[in-house]
C-alpha positions in Angstrom: -43.6 -139.5 -99.9 -43.5 -137.1 -97.0 -39.8 -136.1 -97.6 -39.8 -136.4 -101.4 -38.5 -132.8 -102.0 -35.8 -133.2 -99.4 -34.7 -136.6 -100.8 -34.7 -135.3 -104.3 -32.7 -132.2 -103.4 -30.3 -134.1 -101.2 -29.7 -136.7 -103.8 -29.1 -134.4 -106.7 -27.6 -131.3 -105.1 -26.4 -131.9 -101.5 -24.6 -128.6 -101.2 -27.8 -126.7 -102.0 -29.8 -128.9 -99.6 -27.3 -128.1 -96.9 -27.4 -124.4 -97.6 -31.2 -124.5 -97.3 -31.0 -126.1 -93.9 -31.6 -129.7 -94.9 -29.1 -132.2 -93.5 -28.1 -133.8 -96.8 -25.9 -136.4 -95.1 -28.7 -137.5 -92.8 -31.1 -137.8 -95.8 -28.5 -139.8 -97.7 -28.1 -142.3 -94.9 -31.8 -142.5 -94.3 -32.4 -143.3 -98.0 -29.6 -145.9 -97.9 -31.0 -147.5 -94.8 -34.4 -147.8 -96.3 -33.0 -149.4 -99.4 -30.8 -151.8 -97.3 -33.7 -152.9 -95.1 -36.0 -153.4 -98.1 -33.3 -155.3 -100.0 -32.4 -157.6 -97.1 -36.0 -158.4 -96.3 -36.7 -159.1 -100.0 -33.7 -161.4 -100.3 -35.0 -163.4 -97.4 -38.5 -163.7 -98.8 -38.3 -164.0 -102.6 -34.7 -164.6 -103.5 -31.8 -162.9 -105.3 -32.8 -163.1 -108.9 -36.1 -161.3 -108.5 -34.7 -158.7 -106.0 -31.9 -157.7 -108.4 -34.2 -157.6 -111.4 -36.9 -155.6 -109.6 -34.3 -153.1 -108.2 -32.6 -152.4 -111.5 -34.9 -153.1 -114.5 -38.0 -150.9 -113.7 -35.8 -147.9 -112.9 -33.7 -148.4 -116.0 -36.8 -148.8 -118.1 -38.4 -145.7 -116.7 -35.2 -143.7 -117.3 -35.4 -144.6 -121.0 -39.0 -143.3 -121.2 -38.7 -140.0 -119.3 -36.4 -137.4 -117.8 -38.9 -136.2 -115.2 -38.3 -137.8 -111.7 -41.9 -137.9 -110.7 -42.9 -139.7 -113.9 -39.9 -141.9 -113.6 -41.1 -143.1 -110.2 -44.6 -143.7 -111.5 -43.4 -145.5 -114.6 -41.0 -147.6 -112.6 -43.8 -148.7 -110.3 -46.0 -149.5 -113.2 -43.3 -151.5 -114.9 -42.7 -153.4 -111.6 -46.4 -154.3 -111.2 -46.7 -155.2 -114.9 -43.6 -157.4 -114.7 -44.9 -159.2 -111.6 -48.3 -159.8 -113.2 -47.0 -160.9 -116.6 -44.3 -163.0 -115.0 -46.7 -164.9 -112.7 -49.2 -165.4 -115.5 -46.5 -166.6 -117.8 -45.1 -169.0 -115.2 -48.5 -170.6 -115.0 -49.4 -170.7 -118.7 -46.3 -170.9 -120.8 -44.6 -174.1 -119.6 -47.5 -176.4 -120.4 -47.7 -174.9 -123.9 -44.0 -175.8 -124.4 -44.4 -179.3 -122.9 -42.8 -178.6 -119.5 -44.4 -179.2 -116.1 -43.6 -175.9 -114.4 -41.2 -173.1 -114.1 -39.9 -170.6 -111.5 -42.2 -167.7 -111.0 -39.4 -165.4 -110.0 -37.4 -166.3 -113.1 -40.4 -165.5 -115.3 -41.0 -162.2 -113.5 -37.3 -161.3 -114.1 -37.7 -162.4 -117.8 -40.9 -160.3 -118.2 -39.1 -157.3 -116.7 -36.3 -157.9 -119.2 -38.7 -158.1 -122.2 -40.4 -154.8 -121.1 -36.9 -153.2 -120.8 -35.9 -154.4 -124.3 -39.1 -153.0 -125.7 -38.5 -149.7 -124.1 -34.9 -149.7 -125.3 -36.0 -150.4 -128.8 -39.0 -148.1 -129.0 -38.4 -145.3 -126.5 -39.3 -142.0 -128.2 -36.2 -140.2 -127.2 -33.5 -142.8 -126.3 -34.7 -145.8 -128.2 -32.7 -147.6 -130.9 -35.5 -147.0 -133.4 -35.7 -143.3 -132.6 -32.0 -142.9 -133.0 -32.0 -144.7 -136.4 -34.8 -142.5 -137.7 -33.0 -139.4 -136.4 -29.8 -140.5 -138.1 -31.5 -141.2 -141.4 -33.1 -137.7 -141.3 -29.7 -136.2 -140.8 -28.1 -138.2 -143.6 -31.0 -137.8 -146.1 -30.3 -135.4 -148.9 -32.4 -132.3 -148.9 -35.0 -131.9 -151.5 -34.7 -128.2 -151.6 -34.2 -127.0 -155.2 -31.6 -124.3 -155.6 -32.0 -121.6 -158.2 
């Protein structure tokens, strides 16, 4: 949070960052180091399925819902938390309903994240499948303008 502007500028326009006195290469390697440390620690503690799902799916879902980076970060965090809560609750409650003894919590968290992503993909107001179908139908619909 302290270097948000510098990370944002260095990630999207390194030449401008360098011209403004920000070491874009240092910011790049600092960001990559933080991601690497977080990923390695997460692989050791929770496993590969959930790490990959939680790195990719919340960010992809947020990108479907907004083009603003700040909102994308907020939405991504909310999707991650929602996926974790729904996945854990689902891992506890769904298997007995289907006649199974138990299931993997990390698998259910990844599945919950996938369900949230599919819902965003279908219903996103700008990039969703439904929005594109509606937009296409509006374009193809004959106009009701009467000509004199």
